[in-house]
Residue frames as qw, qx, qy, qz and C-alpha x, y, z in Angstrom:
[[0.124, -0.066, 0.601, -0.786, -7.31, -19.32, -26.56],
 [0.170, -0.408, -0.881, -0.172, -10.55, -21.01, -25.67],
 [0.299, -0.553, -0.181, -0.756, -13.70, -19.11, -24.87],
 [0.754, -0.524, -0.394, -0.050, -14.27, -21.19, -21.74],
 [0.635, -0.118, -0.296, 0.704, -10.93, -20.04, -20.30],
 [0.045, 0.306, 0.019, 0.951, -11.91, -16.41, -20.77],
 [0.550, -0.521, -0.340, -0.557, -15.38, -16.98, -19.34],
 [0.766, -0.391, -0.459, 0.225, -13.97, -18.68, -16.25],
 [0.467, -0.042, -0.250, 0.847, -11.81, -15.63, -15.39],
 [0.124, -0.595, -0.287, -0.740, -14.70, -13.14, -15.56],
 [0.603, -0.721, -0.328, -0.090, -15.83, -13.60, -11.90],
 [0.692, -0.321, -0.126, 0.634, -12.27, -13.02, -10.66],
 [0.286, 0.258, 0.175, 0.906, -11.89, -9.86, -12.75],
 [0.292, -0.683, -0.356, -0.567, -15.27, -8.50, -11.67],
 [0.685, -0.632, -0.296, 0.209, -14.37, -9.08, -8.00],
 [0.579, -0.137, -0.004, 0.803, -11.08, -7.24, -8.49],
 [0.075, 0.454, 0.288, 0.840, -12.82, -4.34, -10.24],
 [0.487, -0.737, -0.391, -0.259, -15.36, -4.10, -7.41],
 [0.692, -0.507, -0.190, 0.478, -12.56, -3.94, -4.82],
 [0.426, 0.082, 0.136, 0.891, -10.70, -1.29, -6.81],
 [0.142, -0.629, -0.371, -0.669, -13.88, 0.79, -7.14],
 [0.608, -0.710, -0.352, 0.045, -14.41, 0.55, -3.38],
 [0.624, -0.336, -0.050, 0.704, -10.87, 1.78, -2.67],
 [0.252, 0.280, 0.280, 0.883, -11.14, 4.56, -5.24],
 [0.291, -0.753, -0.420, -0.415, -14.40, 5.77, -3.74],
 [0.628, -0.674, -0.208, 0.327, -12.67, 6.15, -0.35],
 [0.523, -0.090, 0.144, 0.835, -9.78, 7.96, -2.00],
 [0.041, 0.561, 0.396, 0.725, -12.23, 10.36, -3.67],
 [0.465, -0.802, -0.356, -0.121, -13.88, 11.07, -0.34],
 [0.662, -0.538, -0.071, 0.518, -10.58, 11.68, 1.46],
 [0.458, -0.042, 0.269, 0.846, -8.97, 13.71, -1.28],
 [0.098, 0.709, 0.539, 0.444, -12.02, 15.71, -2.26],
 [0.175, -0.938, -0.193, -0.229, -11.97, 19.40, -1.54],
 [0.046, 0.806, -0.410, 0.425, -9.77, 21.42, 0.78],
 [0.759, -0.487, 0.379, -0.209, -9.84, 18.79, 3.48],
 [0.960, 0.187, 0.123, 0.168, -8.31, 16.28, 1.10],
 [0.482, 0.721, -0.224, 0.445, -5.59, 18.72, 0.11],
 [0.331, -0.742, 0.413, -0.413, -4.88, 19.47, 3.77],
 [0.926, -0.240, 0.275, -0.101, -4.84, 15.74, 4.55],
 [0.862, 0.398, -0.032, 0.313, -2.30, 15.07, 1.79],
 [0.215, 0.783, -0.313, 0.493, -0.11, 17.96, 2.93],
 [0.610, -0.622, 0.379, -0.312, -0.15, 16.69, 6.54],
 [0.978, -0.020, 0.188, 0.091, 0.92, 13.23, 5.39],
 [0.669, 0.593, -0.128, 0.430, 3.73, 14.71, 3.28],
 [0.112, -0.803, 0.352, -0.466, 4.89, 16.89, 6.19],
 [0.824, -0.437, 0.319, -0.167, 4.89, 13.86, 8.50],
 [0.938, 0.224, 0.077, 0.253, 6.98, 11.87, 6.00],
 [0.397, 0.746, -0.215, 0.490, 9.40, 14.78, 5.59],
 [0.407, -0.739, 0.371, -0.389, 9.78, 15.13, 9.38],
 [0.953, -0.199, 0.226, -0.008, 10.41, 11.40, 9.68],
 [0.804, 0.434, -0.036, 0.404, 13.17, 11.57, 7.07],
 [0.100, 0.808, -0.267, 0.516, 14.67, 14.68, 8.68],
 [0.690, -0.609, 0.301, -0.250, 14.67, 12.99, 12.10],
 [0.972, 0.026, 0.128, 0.197, 16.55, 10.04, 10.64],
 [0.569, 0.628, -0.124, 0.517, 19.15, 12.34, 9.04],
 [0.207, -0.805, 0.285, -0.478, 19.58, 14.33, 12.27],
 [0.867, -0.429, 0.239, -0.079, 20.08, 11.15, 14.31],
 [0.890, 0.252, 0.043, 0.378, 22.76, 9.97, 11.87],
 [0.288, 0.757, -0.169, 0.561, 24.44, 13.37, 12.01],
 [0.526, -0.736, 0.257, -0.338, 24.36, 13.38, 15.81],
 [0.956, -0.201, 0.175, 0.121, 25.96, 9.93, 15.91],
 [0.722, 0.474, -0.031, 0.503, 28.70, 11.02, 13.51],
 [0.018, -0.823, 0.215, -0.526, 29.39, 14.14, 15.63],
 [0.758, -0.586, 0.240, -0.158, 29.68, 12.04, 18.79],
 [0.939, 0.049, 0.131, 0.314, 32.15, 9.71, 17.07],
 [0.481, 0.674, -0.072, 0.557, 34.12, 12.64, 15.66],
 [0.322, -0.825, 0.225, -0.407, 34.27, 14.32, 19.08],
 [0.895, -0.387, 0.219, 0.036, 35.51, 11.09, 20.63],
 [0.840, 0.295, 0.075, 0.449, 38.23, 10.72, 17.95],
 [0.211, 0.796, -0.134, 0.551, 39.34, 14.35, 18.37],
 [0.571, -0.741, 0.241, -0.259, 39.55, 13.94, 22.15],
 [0.946, -0.147, 0.180, 0.228, 41.71, 10.84, 21.70],
 [0.644, 0.529, 0.018, 0.551, 43.97, 12.67, 19.28],
 [0.083, -0.853, 0.143, -0.496, 44.20, 15.73, 21.52],
 [0.745, -0.619, 0.223, -0.105, 45.02, 13.67, 24.58],
 [0.915, 0.034, 0.141, 0.376, 47.80, 11.86, 22.74],
 [0.470, 0.626, -0.004, 0.622, 49.35, 15.17, 21.54],
 [0.366, -0.878, 0.047, -0.303, 49.07, 16.88, 24.90],
 [0.381, 0.480, -0.670, 0.420, 52.41, 16.93, 26.75],
 [0.728, -0.438, -0.522, 0.076, 52.41, 14.81, 29.85],
 [0.131, -0.779, 0.297, -0.537, 52.89, 16.85, 32.99],
 [0.582, -0.001, -0.722, 0.373, 54.91, 15.37, 35.80],
 [0.527, -0.784, -0.257, -0.204, 53.60, 15.73, 39.29],
 [0.162, 0.607, -0.530, 0.570, 55.72, 17.38, 41.90],
 [0.694, -0.335, -0.621, 0.141, 56.22, 15.48, 45.08]]
């Protein structure tokens, strides 16, 4: 490995490190203290509610399909009544 190849990558690495430090400083500010803990818990609760909503929608759709299938089965088993004239 040549020294010039390593020296040419130093500006790219230093730019990346600067960007990572900038992001980490924002994370420290947001997560610091009780507000940060509350913020993280709110995000987790929102994610949990989103997943629960998806599960409930799937369950509702399955119940609608099941109800439709049961009604079809019940109507086919029900004896046909003749009308009186």
